[in-house]
ROBASE-604751 format. One record per residue: residue number from 1; x, y, z of N, C-alpha, C in turn. Coordinates in Angstrom, 3 decimals, m for minus. Layout:
N
+-----+----------+----------+----------+----------+----------+----------+----------+----------+----------+
!  nr !       nX !       nY !       nZ !      caX !      caY !      caZ !       cX !       cY !       cZ !
+-----+----------+----------+----------+----------+----------+----------+----------+----------+----------+
! NUM !        X !        Y !        Z !        X !        Y !        Z !        X !        Y !        Z !
...
+-----+----------+----------+----------+----------+----------+----------+----------+----------+----------+
//
This chain:
200
+-----+----------+----------+----------+----------+----------+----------+----------+----------+----------+
!  nr !       nX !       nY !       nZ !      caX !      caY !      caZ !       cX !       cY !       cZ !
+-----+----------+----------+----------+----------+----------+----------+----------+----------+----------+
!   1 !  m35.986 !  m79.637 !  m24.771 !  m35.972 !  m78.299 !  m24.530 !  m37.066 !  m77.647 !  m25.572 !
!   2 !  m37.563 !  m76.561 !  m24.995 !  m38.830 !  m76.046 !  m25.728 !  m38.341 !  m75.098 !  m26.822 !
!   3 !  m39.154 !  m74.820 !  m27.786 !  m38.773 !  m73.936 !  m28.977 !  m38.340 !  m72.540 !  m28.400 !
!   4 !  m39.151 !  m71.981 !  m27.455 !  m38.786 !  m70.712 !  m26.914 !  m37.401 !  m70.693 !  m26.371 !
!   5 !  m37.023 !  m71.818 !  m25.597 !  m35.710 !  m71.919 !  m24.856 !  m34.558 !  m71.855 !  m25.911 !
!   6 !  m34.875 !  m72.744 !  m27.053 !  m33.849 !  m72.894 !  m28.101 !  m33.755 !  m71.532 !  m28.770 !
!   7 !  m34.745 !  m70.896 !  m28.856 !  m34.589 !  m69.495 !  m29.618 !  m33.928 !  m68.560 !  m28.905 !
!   8 !  m34.124 !  m68.590 !  m27.421 !  m33.412 !  m67.635 !  m26.547 !  m31.953 !  m67.836 !  m26.672 !
!   9 !  m31.458 !  m69.201 !  m26.603 !  m30.089 !  m69.603 !  m26.630 !  m29.489 !  m69.291 !  m27.862 !
!  10 !  m30.221 !  m69.325 !  m28.992 !  m29.542 !  m68.967 !  m30.192 !  m29.531 !  m67.565 !  m30.310 !
!  11 !  m30.355 !  m66.854 !  m29.732 !  m30.203 !  m65.291 !  m29.805 !  m29.003 !  m64.872 !  m28.931 !
!  12 !  m28.858 !  m65.562 !  m27.745 !  m27.600 !  m65.329 !  m26.966 !  m26.376 !  m65.542 !  m27.601 !
!  13 !  m26.266 !  m66.557 !  m28.358 !  m25.151 !  m67.125 !  m29.095 !  m24.856 !  m65.918 !  m30.231 !
!  14 !  m25.862 !  m65.601 !  m30.948 !  m25.732 !  m64.692 !  m32.027 !  m25.323 !  m63.306 !  m31.536 !
!  15 !  m25.705 !  m62.964 !  m30.251 !  m25.276 !  m61.591 !  m29.706 !  m23.896 !  m61.590 !  m29.252 !
!  16 !  m23.480 !  m62.879 !  m28.812 !  m22.201 !  m62.990 !  m28.393 !  m21.118 !  m62.909 !  m29.489 !
!  17 !  m21.581 !  m63.509 !  m30.675 !  m20.717 !  m63.396 !  m31.925 !  m20.648 !  m62.085 !  m32.344 !
!  18 !  m21.733 !  m61.401 !  m32.292 !  m21.566 !  m60.073 !  m32.733 !  m20.752 !  m59.184 !  m31.937 !
!  19 !  m20.840 !  m59.273 !  m30.661 !  m20.105 !  m58.501 !  m29.745 !  m18.476 !  m58.860 !  m29.836 !
!  20 !  m18.207 !  m60.136 !  m30.227 !  m16.856 !  m60.568 !  m30.309 !  m16.298 !  m60.143 !  m31.801 !
!  21 !  m17.163 !  m59.809 !  m32.656 !  m16.550 !  m59.408 !  m34.024 !  m15.507 !  m58.419 !  m33.982 !
!  22 !  m14.403 !  m58.615 !  m34.534 !  m13.457 !  m57.692 !  m34.715 !  m13.641 !  m56.236 !  m35.225 !
!  23 !  m12.972 !  m55.243 !  m34.810 !  m13.285 !  m53.972 !  m35.372 !  m12.709 !  m53.774 !  m36.854 !
!  24 !  m13.158 !  m52.988 !  m37.615 !  m12.710 !  m52.799 !  m38.976 !  m11.017 !  m52.381 !  m38.897 !
!  25 !  m10.482 !  m51.690 !  m37.753 !   m9.283 !  m51.251 !  m37.563 !   m8.840 !  m52.119 !  m36.260 !
!  26 !   m7.692 !  m53.029 !  m36.462 !   m7.430 !  m53.726 !  m35.198 !   m7.274 !  m52.844 !  m33.958 !
!  27 !   m7.464 !  m53.447 !  m32.778 !   m7.424 !  m52.686 !  m31.701 !   m5.960 !  m52.250 !  m31.361 !
!  28 !   m5.730 !  m51.097 !  m30.751 !   m4.421 !  m50.611 !  m30.456 !   m4.482 !  m49.013 !  m30.663 !
!  29 !   m3.205 !  m48.395 !  m30.444 !   m3.111 !  m46.935 !  m30.551 !   m2.234 !  m46.838 !  m31.920 !
!  30 !   m2.903 !  m45.973 !  m32.782 !   m2.222 !  m45.706 !  m34.080 !   m1.751 !  m44.408 !  m34.377 !
!  31 !   m0.614 !  m44.015 !  m34.543 !   m0.091 !  m42.673 !  m34.739 !    0.097 !  m42.307 !  m36.222 !
!  32 !   m0.441 !  m41.193 !  m36.731 !   m0.319 !  m40.813 !  m38.021 !    1.035 !  m40.441 !  m38.390 !
!  33 !    1.604 !  m41.078 !  m39.497 !    2.787 !  m40.851 !  m39.908 !    2.822 !  m39.796 !  m41.028 !
!  34 !    3.301 !  m38.620 !  m40.706 !    3.204 !  m37.497 !  m41.439 !    3.994 !  m37.506 !  m42.664 !
!  35 !    5.055 !  m38.391 !  m42.809 !    5.764 !  m38.480 !  m43.973 !    5.098 !  m39.346 !  m45.083 !
!  36 !    3.971 !  m39.988 !  m44.639 !    3.279 !  m40.680 !  m45.634 !    1.730 !  m40.455 !  m45.652 !
!  37 !    1.514 !  m39.192 !  m45.135 !    0.028 !  m38.681 !  m45.067 !   m0.119 !  m37.203 !  m45.459 !
!  38 !   m1.275 !  m36.924 !  m45.769 !   m1.425 !  m35.593 !  m46.263 !   m2.870 !  m35.161 !  m45.731 !
!  39 !   m2.854 !  m33.859 !  m45.301 !   m4.091 !  m33.036 !  m44.855 !   m4.400 !  m32.005 !  m45.787 !
!  40 !   m5.338 !  m32.292 !  m46.733 !   m5.650 !  m31.267 !  m47.750 !   m6.951 !  m30.737 !  m47.747 !
!  41 !   m7.232 !  m29.608 !  m48.498 !   m8.474 !  m28.942 !  m48.623 !   m8.755 !  m28.446 !  m49.897 !
!  42 !  m10.020 !  m28.086 !  m50.247 !  m10.321 !  m27.512 !  m51.608 !  m11.444 !  m26.510 !  m51.349 !
!  43 !  m11.386 !  m25.297 !  m52.010 !  m12.457 !  m24.387 !  m51.958 !  m12.670 !  m23.752 !  m53.430 !
!  44 !  m13.925 !  m23.441 !  m53.679 !  m14.168 !  m22.965 !  m55.070 !  m13.635 !  m21.609 !  m55.039 !
!  45 !  m13.162 !  m21.235 !  m56.209 !  m12.534 !  m19.808 !  m56.612 !  m13.390 !  m19.162 !  m57.656 !
!  46 !  m14.025 !  m18.157 !  m57.533 !  m14.749 !  m17.399 !  m58.526 !  m16.115 !  m18.130 !  m58.911 !
!  47 !  m16.357 !  m19.288 !  m58.130 !  m17.475 !  m20.184 !  m58.481 !  m17.308 !  m21.114 !  m59.724 !
!  48 !  m16.053 !  m21.120 !  m60.163 !  m15.800 !  m21.994 !  m61.421 !  m14.692 !  m22.935 !  m61.267 !
!  49 !  m13.903 !  m22.887 !  m60.273 !  m12.728 !  m23.820 !  m60.079 !  m12.310 !  m23.929 !  m58.709 !
!  50 !  m11.525 !  m25.116 !  m58.443 !  m11.119 !  m25.322 !  m57.112 !   m9.547 !  m24.743 !  m56.821 !
!  51 !   m9.423 !  m24.177 !  m55.771 !   m8.226 !  m23.898 !  m55.179 !   m7.782 !  m24.882 !  m54.192 !
!  52 !   m6.648 !  m25.759 !  m54.268 !   m6.404 !  m26.726 !  m53.316 !   m5.118 !  m26.288 !  m52.589 !
!  53 !   m5.029 !  m26.826 !  m51.460 !   m3.918 !  m26.695 !  m50.527 !   m3.833 !  m27.755 !  m49.388 !
!  54 !   m2.787 !  m27.581 !  m48.599 !   m2.674 !  m28.582 !  m47.353 !   m2.010 !  m27.791 !  m46.392 !
!  55 !   m1.933 !  m28.763 !  m45.208 !   m1.159 !  m28.246 !  m44.087 !   m0.083 !  m29.181 !  m43.938 !
!  56 !    1.160 !  m28.669 !  m43.903 !    2.302 !  m29.450 !  m43.816 !    2.670 !  m29.919 !  m42.431 !
!  57 !    2.351 !  m29.244 !  m41.418 !    2.451 !  m29.777 !  m40.127 !    1.253 !  m30.133 !  m39.390 !
!  58 !    1.139 !  m31.463 !  m38.949 !   m0.053 !  m31.960 !  m38.333 !    0.375 !  m33.195 !  m37.525 !
!  59 !   m0.611 !  m33.722 !  m36.765 !   m0.511 !  m34.915 !  m35.997 !   m1.931 !  m35.529 !  m35.775 !
!  60 !   m1.960 !  m36.783 !  m35.597 !   m3.088 !  m37.441 !  m35.247 !   m3.136 !  m38.781 !  m34.570 !
!  61 !   m4.102 !  m39.308 !  m33.931 !   m4.106 !  m40.437 !  m33.259 !   m5.324 !  m41.157 !  m33.397 !
!  62 !   m5.279 !  m42.463 !  m33.442 !   m6.536 !  m43.188 !  m33.381 !   m6.403 !  m44.164 !  m32.110 !
!  63 !   m7.268 !  m44.356 !  m31.288 !   m7.295 !  m45.307 !  m30.196 !   m8.334 !  m46.337 !  m30.427 !
!  64 !   m8.164 !  m47.435 !  m30.708 !   m9.145 !  m48.502 !  m30.982 !   m9.149 !  m49.587 !  m30.037 !
!  65 !  m10.393 !  m49.830 !  m29.188 !  m10.596 !  m50.803 !  m28.279 !  m11.040 !  m52.025 !  m28.792 !
!  66 !  m11.671 !  m53.011 !  m28.169 !  m12.186 !  m54.182 !  m28.693 !  m13.463 !  m53.929 !  m29.489 !
!  67 !  m14.050 !  m52.757 !  m29.306 !  m15.179 !  m52.413 !  m30.186 !  m15.156 !  m50.813 !  m30.602 !
!  68 !  m15.774 !  m50.424 !  m31.382 !  m15.819 !  m48.920 !  m31.729 !  m16.557 !  m48.025 !  m30.782 !
!  69 !  m17.316 !  m48.694 !  m29.762 !  m17.975 !  m47.627 !  m28.689 !  m16.839 !  m46.847 !  m28.000 !
!  70 !  m15.750 !  m47.473 !  m27.855 !  m14.816 !  m46.608 !  m27.082 !  m13.687 !  m46.085 !  m27.909 !
!  71 !  m13.884 !  m46.197 !  m29.239 !  m12.689 !  m45.683 !  m29.993 !  m12.681 !  m44.199 !  m30.032 !
!  72 !  m11.451 !  m43.782 !  m30.238 !  m11.315 !  m42.117 !  m30.305 !  m10.251 !  m41.826 !  m31.477 !
!  73 !  m10.487 !  m40.776 !  m32.028 !   m9.826 !  m40.137 !  m32.981 !   m9.540 !  m38.701 !  m32.772 !
!  74 !   m8.266 !  m38.192 !  m32.647 !   m8.076 !  m36.800 !  m32.525 !   m6.844 !  m36.431 !  m33.130 !
!  75 !   m6.639 !  m35.127 !  m33.391 !   m5.405 !  m34.588 !  m34.047 !   m5.488 !  m33.066 !  m34.138 !
!  76 !   m4.362 !  m32.421 !  m34.669 !   m4.366 !  m30.965 !  m34.830 !   m3.546 !  m30.646 !  m36.036 !
!  77 !   m3.523 !  m29.417 !  m36.706 !   m2.703 !  m28.991 !  m37.764 !   m2.230 !  m27.747 !  m37.270 !
!  78 !   m1.263 !  m27.388 !  m37.781 !   m0.628 !  m25.974 !  m37.357 !   m0.914 !  m24.979 !  m38.687 !
!  79 !   m1.629 !  m23.955 !  m38.327 !   m2.244 !  m23.005 !  m39.270 !   m1.197 !  m22.331 !  m40.205 !
!  80 !    0.034 !  m22.127 !  m39.580 !    1.076 !  m21.436 !  m40.250 !    1.755 !  m22.311 !  m41.243 !
!  81 !    1.430 !  m23.638 !  m41.161 !    2.130 !  m24.515 !  m42.282 !    1.126 !  m24.621 !  m43.535 !
!  82 !    0.117 !  m23.738 !  m43.709 !   m0.686 !  m23.899 !  m44.843 !    0.248 !  m23.638 !  m46.199 !
!  83 !   m0.185 !  m24.418 !  m47.196 !    0.559 !  m24.226 !  m48.578 !   m0.399 !  m24.577 !  m49.510 !
!  84 !   m0.463 !  m23.482 !  m50.419 !   m1.522 !  m23.528 !  m51.673 !   m0.728 !  m23.323 !  m52.844 !
!  85 !    0.713 !  m23.601 !  m52.768 !    1.433 !  m23.232 !  m53.857 !    1.536 !  m21.845 !  m54.474 !
!  86 !    1.020 !  m20.903 !  m53.570 !    1.148 !  m19.437 !  m53.886 !    1.606 !  m18.770 !  m52.654 !
!  87 !    2.858 !  m18.261 !  m52.505 !    3.142 !  m17.642 !  m51.188 !    2.270 !  m16.497 !  m50.756 !
!  88 !    1.883 !  m15.672 !  m51.655 !    1.238 !  m14.571 !  m51.278 !   m0.209 !  m14.892 !  m50.794 !
!  89 !   m0.777 !  m15.964 !  m51.424 !   m2.248 !  m16.516 !  m50.956 !   m1.899 !  m17.040 !  m49.460 !
!  90 !   m0.926 !  m17.842 !  m49.281 !   m0.588 !  m18.459 !  m47.988 !   m0.431 !  m17.372 !  m46.904 !
!  91 !    0.120 !  m16.226 !  m47.280 !    0.288 !  m15.253 !  m46.213 !   m1.018 !  m14.617 !  m45.912 !
!  92 !   m1.841 !  m14.485 !  m46.934 !   m3.241 !  m14.040 !  m46.674 !   m4.081 !  m14.871 !  m45.681 !
!  93 !   m3.985 !  m16.300 !  m45.971 !   m4.701 !  m17.170 !  m45.140 !   m4.169 !  m17.195 !  m43.882 !
!  94 !   m2.905 !  m16.948 !  m43.543 !   m2.340 !  m16.965 !  m42.238 !   m2.711 !  m15.600 !  m41.444 !
!  95 !   m3.085 !  m14.735 !  m42.236 !   m3.361 !  m13.190 !  m41.653 !   m4.740 !  m13.287 !  m40.789 !
!  96 !   m4.795 !  m12.142 !  m40.035 !   m5.940 !  m11.949 !  m39.420 !   m7.331 !  m11.832 !  m40.174 !
!  97 !   m7.188 !  m11.742 !  m41.553 !   m8.214 !  m11.492 !  m42.437 !   m9.017 !  m13.051 !  m42.588 !
!  98 !   m8.106 !  m14.115 !  m42.287 !   m8.619 !  m15.392 !  m42.605 !   m8.611 !  m16.236 !  m41.351 !
!  99 !   m7.439 !  m17.060 !  m41.341 !   m7.360 !  m18.006 !  m40.178 !   m6.662 !  m17.310 !  m38.942 !
! 100 !   m5.931 !  m16.215 !  m39.127 !   m5.289 !  m15.566 !  m38.005 !   m4.409 !  m16.491 !  m37.238 !
! 101 !   m3.226 !  m17.054 !  m37.872 !   m2.497 !  m17.933 !  m37.344 !   m1.724 !  m17.527 !  m36.001 !
! 102 !   m1.620 !  m16.159 !  m36.055 !   m0.830 !  m15.545 !  m34.759 !   m1.759 !  m15.844 !  m33.616 !
! 103 !   m2.958 !  m15.634 !  m33.536 !   m3.856 !  m15.613 !  m32.472 !   m4.363 !  m17.129 !  m32.200 !
! 104 !   m4.652 !  m17.847 !  m33.261 !   m5.189 !  m19.114 !  m33.334 !   m4.391 !  m20.119 !  m34.066 !
! 105 !   m3.380 !  m20.598 !  m33.530 !   m2.262 !  m21.198 !  m34.373 !   m2.651 !  m22.750 !  m34.582 !
! 106 !   m3.601 !  m23.317 !  m33.985 !   m3.874 !  m24.665 !  m34.217 !   m5.284 !  m24.788 !  m34.577 !
! 107 !   m5.516 !  m25.802 !  m35.443 !   m6.953 !  m26.277 !  m35.736 !   m6.954 !  m27.750 !  m35.254 !
! 108 !   m8.182 !  m27.890 !  m34.260 !   m8.105 !  m29.320 !  m33.575 !   m9.418 !  m29.952 !  m33.883 !
! 109 !   m9.248 !  m31.424 !  m33.870 !  m10.445 !  m32.261 !  m33.966 !  m10.461 !  m33.218 !  m32.926 !
! 110 !  m11.500 !  m33.761 !  m32.301 !  m11.636 !  m34.774 !  m31.415 !  m13.105 !  m35.529 !  m31.680 !
! 111 !  m12.998 !  m36.822 !  m31.830 !  m14.110 !  m37.531 !  m32.213 !  m15.092 !  m37.671 !  m31.016 !
! 112 !  m16.377 !  m37.720 !  m31.254 !  m17.431 !  m38.112 !  m30.261 !  m17.880 !  m39.507 !  m30.401 !
! 113 !  m18.079 !  m39.872 !  m31.594 !  m18.482 !  m41.324 !  m32.038 !  m18.038 !  m41.692 !  m33.328 !
! 114 !  m17.644 !  m43.070 !  m33.314 !  m17.178 !  m43.633 !  m34.521 !  m17.972 !  m44.855 !  m34.814 !
! 115 !  m18.523 !  m44.936 !  m35.917 !  m19.365 !  m46.092 !  m36.346 !  m18.901 !  m46.773 !  m37.547 !
! 116 !  m18.807 !  m48.137 !  m37.747 !  m18.558 !  m49.002 !  m38.761 !  m19.789 !  m49.101 !  m39.494 !
! 117 !  m19.749 !  m48.530 !  m40.966 !  m20.755 !  m48.445 !  m41.754 !  m20.980 !  m49.903 !  m42.542 !
! 118 !  m19.888 !  m50.440 !  m43.153 !  m19.914 !  m51.604 !  m43.801 !  m18.714 !  m52.345 !  m43.796 !
! 119 !  m17.875 !  m52.340 !  m42.830 !  m16.796 !  m53.088 !  m42.787 !  m15.647 !  m52.416 !  m43.421 !
! 120 !  m15.787 !  m51.474 !  m44.358 !  m14.703 !  m50.735 !  m45.076 !  m14.720 !  m49.204 !  m44.985 !
! 121 !  m15.988 !  m48.739 !  m44.316 !  m15.982 !  m47.236 !  m44.188 !  m16.658 !  m47.047 !  m42.777 !
! 122 !  m15.939 !  m45.923 !  m42.225 !  m16.487 !  m45.357 !  m40.761 !  m17.038 !  m44.083 !  m41.071 !
! 123 !  m17.980 !  m43.823 !  m40.150 !  m18.576 !  m42.524 !  m39.972 !  m18.024 !  m41.987 !  m38.473 !
! 124 !  m17.269 !  m40.781 !  m38.639 !  m16.757 !  m40.165 !  m37.605 !  m17.336 !  m38.908 !  m37.224 !
! 125 !  m18.011 !  m38.698 !  m36.085 !  m18.556 !  m37.500 !  m35.769 !  m17.651 !  m36.923 !  m34.575 !
! 126 !  m17.561 !  m35.584 !  m34.645 !  m16.682 !  m35.124 !  m33.739 !  m16.687 !  m33.558 !  m33.566 !
! 127 !  m15.872 !  m32.922 !  m32.872 !  m15.757 !  m31.504 !  m32.614 !  m14.629 !  m30.962 !  m33.381 !
! 128 !  m14.947 !  m30.098 !  m34.230 !  m13.728 !  m29.379 !  m35.049 !  m13.677 !  m27.845 !  m34.417 !
! 129 !  m12.549 !  m27.462 !  m34.109 !  m12.215 !  m26.103 !  m33.661 !  m11.327 !  m25.233 !  m34.512 !
! 130 !  m11.890 !  m24.257 !  m34.892 !  m11.121 !  m23.206 !  m35.752 !  m11.482 !  m21.894 !  m35.377 !
! 131 !  m10.541 !  m20.924 !  m35.076 !  m10.773 !  m19.694 !  m34.656 !  m11.344 !  m19.710 !  m33.332 !
! 132 !  m11.067 !  m20.729 !  m32.546 !  m11.502 !  m20.998 !  m31.179 !  m13.082 !  m21.150 !  m31.115 !
! 133 !  m13.682 !  m21.495 !  m32.298 !  m15.090 !  m21.806 !  m32.448 !  m15.195 !  m23.202 !  m32.680 !
! 134 !  m15.984 !  m23.897 !  m31.909 !  m16.193 !  m25.392 !  m32.062 !  m17.450 !  m25.801 !  m32.658 !
! 135 !  m17.523 !  m26.545 !  m33.575 !  m18.767 !  m27.073 !  m34.225 !  m18.744 !  m28.658 !  m34.416 !
! 136 !  m19.831 !  m29.336 !  m34.324 !  m19.946 !  m30.687 !  m34.715 !  m19.905 !  m31.011 !  m36.219 !
! 137 !  m19.092 !  m31.919 !  m36.561 !  m18.854 !  m32.297 !  m37.964 !  m18.974 !  m33.706 !  m38.116 !
! 138 !  m19.266 !  m34.160 !  m39.370 !  m19.206 !  m35.684 !  m39.607 !  m18.273 !  m35.850 !  m40.730 !
! 139 !  m17.362 !  m36.820 !  m40.570 !  m16.348 !  m37.242 !  m41.460 !  m16.668 !  m38.628 !  m41.963 !
! 140 !  m16.128 !  m38.980 !  m43.242 !  m16.375 !  m40.341 !  m43.610 !  m14.950 !  m40.907 !  m43.868 !
! 141 !  m14.732 !  m42.070 !  m43.447 !  m13.206 !  m42.665 !  m43.622 !  m13.316 !  m43.844 !  m44.282 !
! 142 !  m12.820 !  m44.070 !  m45.546 !  m12.574 !  m45.295 !  m46.222 !  m11.320 !  m46.116 !  m45.705 !
! 143 !  m11.378 !  m47.183 !  m45.223 !  m10.307 !  m47.991 !  m44.554 !   m9.570 !  m48.618 !  m45.713 !
! 144 !   m8.339 !  m48.354 !  m46.051 !   m7.688 !  m48.987 !  m47.139 !   m7.080 !  m50.376 !  m46.777 !
! 145 !   m7.058 !  m50.639 !  m45.418 !   m6.606 !  m51.901 !  m44.975 !   m5.465 !  m51.858 !  m44.128 !
! 146 !   m4.812 !  m52.884 !  m43.708 !   m3.582 !  m52.868 !  m42.889 !   m2.515 !  m53.852 !  m43.592 !
! 147 !   m1.166 !  m53.493 !  m43.157 !   m0.142 !  m54.251 !  m43.740 !    1.057 !  m53.973 !  m42.896 !
! 148 !    2.040 !  m54.890 !  m42.980 !    3.495 !  m54.526 !  m42.325 !    4.292 !  m53.932 !  m43.346 !
! 149 !    4.869 !  m52.818 !  m43.032 !    5.919 !  m52.167 !  m43.847 !    7.187 !  m52.845 !  m43.853 !
! 150 !    8.141 !  m52.393 !  m44.597 !    9.549 !  m53.051 !  m44.715 !   10.248 !  m53.107 !  m43.402 !
! 151 !    9.702 !  m52.266 !  m42.413 !   10.612 !  m52.364 !  m41.241 !    9.839 !  m53.097 !  m40.067 !
! 152 !    8.688 !  m53.819 !  m40.466 !    7.890 !  m54.547 !  m39.521 !    6.888 !  m53.964 !  m38.749 !
! 153 !    6.529 !  m52.656 !  m39.189 !    5.662 !  m51.773 !  m38.472 !    4.217 !  m52.186 !  m39.083 !
! 154 !    3.181 !  m52.339 !  m38.255 !    1.908 !  m52.514 !  m38.856 !    1.179 !  m51.229 !  m39.099 !
! 155 !    0.628 !  m51.092 !  m40.382 !    0.025 !  m49.764 !  m40.762 !   m1.413 !  m49.911 !  m41.056 !
! 156 !   m2.070 !  m48.875 !  m40.925 !   m3.430 !  m48.741 !  m41.484 !   m3.538 !  m47.523 !  m42.362 !
! 157 !   m4.313 !  m47.713 !  m43.391 !   m4.475 !  m46.640 !  m44.279 !   m5.929 !  m46.091 !  m44.328 !
! 158 !   m6.175 !  m44.815 !  m44.315 !   m7.446 !  m44.283 !  m44.510 !   m7.568 !  m43.133 !  m45.108 !
! 159 !   m8.703 !  m42.903 !  m45.979 !   m8.887 !  m41.646 !  m46.776 !  m10.219 !  m41.002 !  m46.042 !
! 160 !  m10.010 !  m39.934 !  m45.427 !  m11.117 !  m39.272 !  m44.714 !  m11.581 !  m37.949 !  m45.363 !
! 161 !  m12.806 !  m37.901 !  m45.666 !  m13.375 !  m36.798 !  m46.353 !  m14.527 !  m36.100 !  m45.497 !
! 162 !  m14.637 !  m34.828 !  m45.696 !  m15.631 !  m34.147 !  m45.155 !  m15.929 !  m32.783 !  m45.788 !
! 163 !  m17.073 !  m31.985 !  m45.246 !  m17.431 !  m30.826 !  m45.815 !  m17.759 !  m29.854 !  m44.702 !
! 164 !  m17.302 !  m28.615 !  m44.711 !  m17.636 !  m27.781 !  m43.723 !  m17.943 !  m26.255 !  m44.379 !
! 165 !  m18.748 !  m25.483 !  m43.625 !  m18.952 !  m24.176 !  m44.121 !  m18.037 !  m23.119 !  m43.369 !
! 166 !  m17.385 !  m22.399 !  m44.218 !  m16.311 !  m21.380 !  m43.455 !  m17.015 !  m20.406 !  m42.664 !
! 167 !  m18.265 !  m19.971 !  m42.814 !  m18.930 !  m19.027 !  m42.147 !  m19.294 !  m19.491 !  m40.818 !
! 168 !  m19.251 !  m20.893 !  m40.619 !  m19.448 !  m21.392 !  m39.285 !  m18.291 !  m21.131 !  m38.408 !
! 169 !  m17.212 !  m20.878 !  m39.047 !  m16.075 !  m20.604 !  m38.101 !  m15.612 !  m18.994 !  m38.258 !
! 170 !  m16.492 !  m18.266 !  m38.579 !  m16.158 !  m16.791 !  m38.570 !  m15.151 !  m16.439 !  m39.783 !
! 171 !  m14.969 !  m17.206 !  m40.723 !  m14.172 !  m16.901 !  m41.872 !  m15.056 !  m16.216 !  m43.060 !
! 172 !  m15.006 !  m14.764 !  m42.939 !  m15.989 !  m13.993 !  m43.498 !  m15.334 !  m13.346 !  m44.767 !
! 173 !  m15.216 !  m14.195 !  m45.745 !  m14.709 !  m13.892 !  m47.022 !  m15.775 !  m13.737 !  m48.038 !
! 174 !  m16.701 !  m12.654 !  m48.140 !  m17.885 !  m12.561 !  m48.612 !  m17.773 !  m11.787 !  m49.966 !
! 175 !  m16.655 !  m11.319 !  m50.494 !  m16.552 !  m10.532 !  m51.647 !  m17.110 !  m11.344 !  m52.756 !
! 176 !  m18.008 !  m10.686 !  m53.673 !  m18.724 !  m11.362 !  m54.826 !  m18.433 !  m10.556 !  m56.058 !
! 177 !  m18.617 !  m11.312 !  m57.127 !  m18.501 !  m10.842 !  m58.453 !  m19.886 !  m10.211 !  m58.912 !
! 178 !  m19.911 !   m9.554 !  m59.969 !  m21.036 !   m9.013 !  m60.629 !  m21.996 !  m10.098 !  m61.006 !
! 179 !  m21.433 !  m11.326 !  m61.254 !  m22.541 !  m12.467 !  m61.414 !  m23.077 !  m13.098 !  m60.285 !
! 180 !  m22.570 !  m12.663 !  m59.063 !  m23.068 !  m13.187 !  m57.854 !  m22.077 !  m14.304 !  m57.318 !
! 181 !  m21.289 !  m14.847 !  m58.040 !  m20.353 !  m15.783 !  m57.542 !  m19.395 !  m15.069 !  m56.590 !
! 182 !  m19.085 !  m15.937 !  m55.512 !  m18.158 !  m15.547 !  m54.492 !  m16.755 !  m15.792 !  m54.973 !
! 183 !  m15.874 !  m14.834 !  m54.598 !  m14.546 !  m14.902 !  m54.841 !  m13.876 !  m16.310 !  m54.089 !
! 184 !  m14.367 !  m16.418 !  m53.008 !  m14.014 !  m17.531 !  m52.208 !  m15.337 !  m18.251 !  m51.813 !
! 185 !  m15.337 !  m19.576 !  m52.154 !  m16.709 !  m20.219 !  m51.940 !  m16.929 !  m20.473 !  m50.314 !
! 186 !  m18.165 !  m20.685 !  m50.120 !  m18.668 !  m20.994 !  m48.755 !  m18.227 !  m22.244 !  m48.137 !
! 187 !  m18.264 !  m23.419 !  m49.057 !  m18.001 !  m24.735 !  m48.617 !  m16.524 !  m25.172 !  m48.809 !
! 188 !  m16.058 !  m25.758 !  m47.841 !  m14.552 !  m26.309 !  m47.810 !  m14.505 !  m27.576 !  m47.745 !
! 189 !  m14.000 !  m28.334 !  m48.602 !  m13.882 !  m29.714 !  m48.848 !  m12.430 !  m30.201 !  m48.210 !
! 190 !  m12.707 !  m31.241 !  m47.390 !  m11.402 !  m31.746 !  m46.724 !  m11.133 !  m33.190 !  m47.190 !
! 191 !   m9.935 !  m33.395 !  m47.449 !   m9.391 !  m34.776 !  m47.717 !   m8.143 !  m35.068 !  m47.132 !
! 192 !   m8.299 !  m36.071 !  m46.246 !   m7.100 !  m36.524 !  m45.456 !   m6.623 !  m37.884 !  m46.041 !
! 193 !   m5.560 !  m37.963 !  m46.497 !   m4.883 !  m39.314 !  m46.717 !   m3.950 !  m39.763 !  m45.745 !
! 194 !   m4.102 !  m40.656 !  m44.983 !   m3.592 !  m41.057 !  m43.684 !   m2.890 !  m42.430 !  m43.629 !
! 195 !   m1.579 !  m42.472 !  m43.222 !   m1.105 !  m43.852 !  m42.937 !   m0.664 !  m43.738 !  m41.493 !
! 196 !   m1.286 !  m44.656 !  m40.693 !   m0.935 !  m44.567 !  m39.178 !   m0.324 !  m45.862 !  m38.808 !
! 197 !    0.616 !  m45.700 !  m37.925 !    1.424 !  m46.923 !  m37.490 !    0.952 !  m47.273 !  m36.048 !
! 198 !    0.845 !  m48.418 !  m35.995 !    0.443 !  m49.154 !  m34.651 !    1.528 !  m49.216 !  m33.532 !
! 199 !    1.173 !  m48.560 !  m32.345 !    2.319 !  m48.492 !  m31.444 !    2.560 !  m49.743 !  m30.531 !
! 200 !    3.676 !  m50.055 !  m30.234 !    3.872 !  m51.434 !  m29.491 !    3.318 !  m51.395 !  m28.087 !
+-----+----------+----------+----------+----------+----------+----------+----------+----------+----------+
//
């Protein structure tokens, strides 16, 4: 056999091995377990500290095939479930001045592409909709691994982070101090601690 032929066959073998490599998350449909998960956010207050909060009501799904080219991640949160540990502030966030929960009750996300960066981290690009405005965002997910819980359910853990600009979604809180610092910062940091259960 010629050297070129051997090289061609070796290349085919390597390609087949790569194609058959398992995904970072095992194939299947995974449903986020709200009791063991958290959808949180943080925003700068007065330019000097962070206010943190979370949404208490949410759902999410991961659909993983034999490779990540067909993988999907999607979910939603109920705006009215916002909790920043300050009832008056929560009412303001729900109001038409901020997220307008009455007119836009849900925030939704749907992935457009999921990439494996290093076997432990995913890059998730997708469409985030707030205020009926949809923008492309990029999230990063650190995969904590998989294990069986005490009831025999297979679980996967992920910590998902991202940053978005509130003005991109017509959240126009622009009041400023004499120093120039905004009362509410422009950037919102997202942190999702997720435990998802594989469906039978």
